[in-house]
N, C-alpha and C positions, 0 to 999 in steps of 0.2 A: 831491315835490321835497325837502322838509325831511329825510325819512328818507334819501334818497340823499346829501344833504350830510353828514348825521351819519355815514353809513357811510364816506364818503371821509375825514372827519376821524378816525374810529376807525382805519381802515387806515393813515393817515398816522402816527398815534401808534404803531401797531404796528411799522411799518417804521423809524421813527426810534429806537424803543426796542431794535430788534434790532441789536446791535453785532457779533455774530459772523456769519460767512458761513452757518453752519448755521442760525442763527435766521432769517436772511433767506430762506433756501430753505424753511424750515418755514412762514413766513408766506405765501410765494408758493404753496406746495403747498396750503395751507389755502384761499387765494382760488380756486385752480383747482378744488379739490374742491367748494367751495361753489357755484361757477358750474355745475359738472356736475350737482350735485343739484338746483339751481334749474331747469336746463333739463329734466331728467327729470321734475320735478314739473309743469312747464308742459305737457309732452307728455301726461302722464297725465291732467291736468285737461282738456285740450282734447279728448282722445279720449273721456273719460268724459262730457263735456258733450254730445256727439252723441247718446249713448244715454239720458242722463238730462236731463229738462227743468230749466230754471233754477228754476222754481217749487218743485219738490220739494227742491232744494238749499237754497233760502232758507227754506222751511218747517222743514226739519231744523235749520238753524243758528239760526233764531229760537227753536225749542224748547230748544235747548242753551243759548242765552243766557238765556232765562227761568229754566231750571233753575240756572244759575250764579248768577243774581241772587238766587234764593231761598236758595241755599247761603250766599252772602255775607251776606245779611241775618241768617240764622240764626247764623252765626259772629260777626257783630257784636253781636247780642243776647247771645250766650253770653259774649263778652268783657266786655260792659258789666255783665252780671249778676255775672260773676266779680270784676270790679274793685269793685263795690259790696259784694260778699260779703267781700272781703279787708279793706275799710276799715270794715265793719260799718254801711254806710249813712251816716247822719249821725253826726258825732262827738259825744262826750259833752257837750262844751261847748255845741254847738248844741242838743242835747236839753234841757239845763239852761235855755238862753235861751228856747226855745220854751215850756217848761213854766212859766217865770216871767214870760212876757210878759203884757201887759195883756189881750190877747185871751183867753188861756187862763184868766186869773183871772176874767174876766167871764162866760165861757160854760162853764167846766168847774168843777163844784163841788169835785172832788177837788183841784184846783190851789189853791183858796182855803184849804184846810186846811194845805197845805204852806207852810213858810216859805221864802222865796227869798232 
């Protein structure tokens, strides 16, 4: 329902933005072409559904979704690692603070020798 309403609002904006007659004909031709492609897709899916069971279709799409999820996680990890690499991890002031904190001085002998 929501997608249908969004489509109607989108087409309304297209037709309102089309000021020339040629633009309005182009929008109308686009709507007709999209309807024809949608009808053809429906027919192909319905005919293919008779020969292929639903379970095989859903197993295939499930596998594709899992593969996409793995790719997205990998890309996210690469972006995260890249952003940490660009900033060098913690900033130098944060390294200075952690090196001179009370915890470091108590448990790290080399930090005691340094002056903070």
